[in-house]
C-alpha positions in Angstrom: 14.2 -52.0 -44.7 13.1 -51.2 -41.0 15.9 -52.3 -38.7 13.9 -54.6 -36.0 17.0 -56.0 -34.2 20.6 -54.8 -33.5 23.3 -57.4 -33.3 20.5 -59.8 -34.0 18.9 -59.1 -30.9 15.2 -57.6 -31.4 14.9 -54.1 -30.7 12.3 -52.7 -28.6 11.9 -49.7 -26.5 9.4 -47.7 -24.6 8.9 -43.5 -24.3 6.1 -41.6 -22.8 4.9 -38.5 -24.7 3.3 -35.7 -22.9 0.8 -33.5 -24.5 -0.8 -30.3 -23.4 -2.5 -27.4 -25.2 -1.6 -24.1 -24.2 -4.8 -22.6 -26.0 -7.3 -21.2 -23.5 -10.6 -23.5 -23.6 -8.5 -26.4 -25.2 -7.9 -29.3 -22.5 -6.3 -32.3 -24.3 -6.7 -34.3 -21.2 -10.3 -33.4 -20.5 -11.2 -33.8 -24.2 -9.7 -37.4 -23.8 -11.5 -38.4 -20.3 -14.9 -37.0 -22.2 -16.6 -39.9 -23.8 -17.9 -37.4 -26.6 -14.5 -36.5 -27.7 -12.0 -39.2 -26.6 -12.0 -41.2 -30.1 -11.1 -37.6 -31.8 -8.2 -36.9 -29.4 -7.3 -40.7 -30.4 -7.1 -39.8 -33.7 -5.7 -37.0 -33.6 -2.5 -38.7 -31.6 -2.6 -41.7 -34.1 -2.4 -39.2 -37.1 0.2 -37.0 -35.7 2.5 -40.3 -34.9 1.9 -41.8 -38.7 3.3 -38.5 -39.8 5.9 -38.3 -37.4 7.3 -42.0 -37.6 6.6 -42.5 -41.3 3.7 -44.5 -41.1 2.0 -47.1 -38.9 4.2 -49.9 -38.7 7.2 -50.1 -35.9 5.2 -48.9 -33.1 2.2 -49.2 -31.0 0.4 -47.1 -28.5 -0.1 -49.3 -25.2 -1.7 -46.6 -23.1 -3.2 -42.8 -22.7 -3.1 -41.9 -19.1 -3.6 -38.8 -16.7 -0.6 -36.8 -16.1 -2.3 -33.5 -15.3 -2.2 -31.0 -17.0 -0.6 -33.4 -19.4 -2.0 -36.3 -21.2 0.5 -39.0 -21.2 0.7 -41.4 -24.4 2.9 -44.4 -23.8 4.6 -45.4 -26.9 6.4 -48.7 -27.4 8.5 -49.1 -30.3 9.3 -52.3 -32.4 12.3 -51.1 -34.4 15.1 -48.6 -34.0 14.5 -46.7 -37.4 11.2 -45.7 -36.6 12.1 -44.5 -33.3 14.9 -42.5 -34.8 12.6 -40.9 -37.4 10.0 -40.1 -34.6 12.9 -38.3 -32.5 13.9 -36.3 -35.5 10.4 -35.3 -36.1 10.1 -34.6 -32.4 13.1 -32.5 -32.3 12.5 -30.6 -35.3 9.2 -29.3 -34.2 7.3 -31.1 -37.1 5.7 -33.5 -34.7 4.1 -30.4 -32.6 3.1 -28.7 -36.2 1.4 -31.9 -37.1 -0.6 -32.5 -33.6 -1.6 -28.7 -34.0 -3.1 -29.0 -37.5 -5.0 -32.3 -36.9 -5.9 -31.0 -33.6 -7.5 -27.9 -35.4 -9.1 -30.0 -38.1 -10.7 -32.8 -36.3 -11.7 -30.6 -33.1 -13.0 -28.1 -35.5 -11.2 -25.2 -33.6 -11.1 -21.6 -35.3 -7.4 -21.8 -35.0 -4.2 -24.1 -34.9 -3.4 -25.1 -31.1 -0.2 -24.2 -29.5 1.2 -27.4 -27.9 3.8 -28.0 -25.0 5.5 -31.5 -25.0 7.7 -33.6 -23.2 9.3 -36.9 -24.1 10.3 -39.5 -21.2 11.9 -42.9 -21.2 11.5 -44.3 -17.7 12.5 -41.4 -15.4 14.7 -39.6 -17.8 13.6 -36.5 -19.4 15.0 -36.6 -23.2 14.2 -33.2 -24.3 17.6 -31.3 -23.0 19.3 -34.2 -25.1 17.6 -34.5 -28.5 20.8 -33.6 -30.0 22.8 -36.9 -28.8 20.3 -39.2 -30.7 22.6 -42.3 -29.8 21.8 -41.6 -26.3 18.2 -40.9 -26.5 17.7 -44.5 -28.7 19.6 -46.0 -25.8 17.4 -44.8 -23.1 14.5 -45.6 -24.9 15.9 -49.1 -25.3 16.3 -49.4 -21.7 12.9 -48.6 -21.0 10.7 -51.4 -21.2 6.7 -51.3 -21.3 5.4 -51.8 -17.8 2.0 -53.3 -19.5 0.3 -54.7 -22.3 -1.6 -52.6 -24.7 -4.7 -51.3 -22.6 -8.2 -52.6 -23.2 -9.6 -49.1 -24.1 -6.6 -48.4 -26.4 -7.8 -51.8 -28.2 -11.1 -50.4 -28.4 -10.1 -47.1 -29.9 -7.7 -48.9 -32.4 -10.6 -51.2 -33.5 -12.9 -47.9 -34.0 -10.6 -46.2 -35.9 -10.0 -49.5 -38.2 -13.8 -49.6 -38.7 -14.1 -46.1 -39.6 -11.0 -46.1 -42.3 -12.8 -49.1 -43.8 -16.2 -47.5 -43.7 -14.5 -44.3 -45.5 -13.0 -46.4 -48.2 -16.2 -47.9 -48.8 -18.2 -44.8 -49.0 -16.0 -42.0 -50.3 -16.8 -38.4 -49.1 -16.4 -35.1 -50.6 -14.2 -34.2 -47.4 -10.4 -35.6 -48.4 -8.0 -35.4 -45.8 -5.1 -32.9 -46.3 -1.5 -33.9 -46.2 0.4 -32.3 -43.4 2.5 -30.0 -45.4 -0.6 -28.6 -47.3 -3.7 -26.6 -46.3 -7.0 -26.2 -48.0 -8.5 -22.8 -49.4 -11.7 -22.4 -51.3 -12.2 -26.2 -51.6 -8.4 -26.5 -53.3 -5.5 -28.1 -51.7 -2.0 -26.0 -51.7 1.2 -26.7 -50.8 2.2 -24.9 -47.6 5.6 -23.5 -47.6 7.8 -20.6 -45.8 6.4 -16.9 -46.2 8.7 -15.2 -49.0 9.3 -11.4 -49.7 7.2 -11.6 -52.6 4.3 -12.6 -50.3 5.2 -9.6 -48.2 4.9 -7.1 -51.0 1.7 -8.6 -52.6 0.2 -8.3 -49.2 1.6 -4.9 -48.3 0.1 -3.8 -51.8 -3.3 -5.1 -51.3 -4.3 -5.0 -47.7 -4.8 -1.5 -47.1 -6.5 -0.3 -44.0 -7.3 -3.6 -43.1 -3.6 -4.5 -42.0 -4.6 -3.9 -38.4 -7.1 -6.8 -38.6 -4.8 -9.1 -40.1 -2.0 -8.5 -37.5 -4.7 -9.1 -34.8 -5.6 -12.5 -36.4 -2.1 -13.6 -37.0 -1.1 -12.1 -33.3 -3.5 -14.8 -32.0 -0.5 -17.2 -32.4 2.4 -15.1 -32.4 3.6 -13.2 -29.2 5.2 -10.6 -31.1 2.0 -9.4 -32.2 -0.1 -9.3 -29.1 -1.1 -6.7 -26.8 -0.3 -3.1 -28.0 2.3 -4.5 -30.5 -0.3 -3.5 -33.3 -1.0 0.2 -32.3 2.8 0.7 -31.6 3.8 -0.4 -35.1 1.0 1.8 -36.6 2.4 4.6 -34.6 6.0 4.0 -35.5 5.4 3.9 -39.2 2.4 6.4 -39.5 4.5 8.7 -41.6 5.5 6.1 -44.0 1.8 5.1 -44.7 0.0 1.9 -45.2 2.1 0.0 -47.6 5.2 0.3 -44.9 3.0 -0.4 -41.9 1.4 -3.6 -43.6 5.4 -4.3 -44.8 6.8 -4.2 -41.2 3.9 -6.3 -39.8 4.3 -9.0 -42.0 8.4 -8.8 -41.5 8.1 -8.8 -37.8 5.6 -12.1 -38.0 8.4 -13.7 -40.0 11.2 -12.7 -37.8 9.3 -13.7 -34.6 7.9 -17.0 -36.0 10.9 -18.1 -38.1 10.2 -21.7 -39.6 6.6 -21.6 -38.6 5.9 -18.3 -40.7 4.0 -20.4 -43.4 2.1 -19.3 -45.9 -1.4 -21.4 -44.5 -1.1 -19.2 -41.5 -1.4 -15.8 -43.7 -3.9 -17.3 -45.8 -6.2 -18.2 -42.8 -5.4 -14.7 -41.2 -6.9 -13.4 -44.4 -10.0 -15.6 -44.5 -10.5 -14.6 -40.8 -10.7 -11.1 -41.9 -12.9 -11.6 -45.3 -9.8 -10.8 -47.4 -10.6 -13.4 -49.8 -9.4 -11.5 -53.1 -6.4 -10.8 -51.5 -5.4 -14.2 -50.5 -6.6 -15.3 -53.9 -3.8 -12.7 -55.2 -1.4 -14.2 -53.2 -2.1 -17.6 -54.0 -2.2 -17.0 -57.6 -5.7 -18.6 -57.6 -7.3 -19.3 -60.6 -11.0 -20.1 -60.4 
């Protein structure tokens, strides 16, 4: 049961989530200001919060405002357990991943967006203290909302509710993909960390195309940007194509850590038109 009271007193609090895309050409603030894309950005935020807070209950968006270069999202929490779940998701990076994936899908971007975030309660920046859960909860609890829900947010919420209702009445072929999954060839696969088995399958099958895959991965991986691919080719030239590809994927996994996901490799293979190799790694059965 959600903990809506503490010591018999209703628990509420307020925090402002600041969002900024680090990808050239993708400005979340500008997209929100544009009436053509405002609703899509709002939907991305709502889906992200739903993933991060465990559903649609226990919080509400009060306002989205201009905090150039950030888009500020003022959130009122209505129970402490929802707020804690959100903080845990924010601290672990899961919230940023969710925002990136929903943004990529709904804004029809060619790749996931890299996002910078900041979380504040009143004038207190919470990011340096995310390992102190009780302190963060206390600061959010002490921060009271300065306004009622903005009329624009009310309108966007109604539009989203109407869209959800219409979607339920008229099923479509394009179903939403869970945050921990991805779609390939119209099938949904559970996402996971890359393994050494994936590395071996990739290295055995990619051949001379490994450089192109490396550059596709490098769009969102600093360790593979610039001359990194050519340097890798030169360093392991004597060992051959298998070792070059093997070292490429291992460097990607080491640099990205928890973000070195199967979905990112499959997306890079799709970008390079290496569909059969992707099918092999996924053990895809037509």
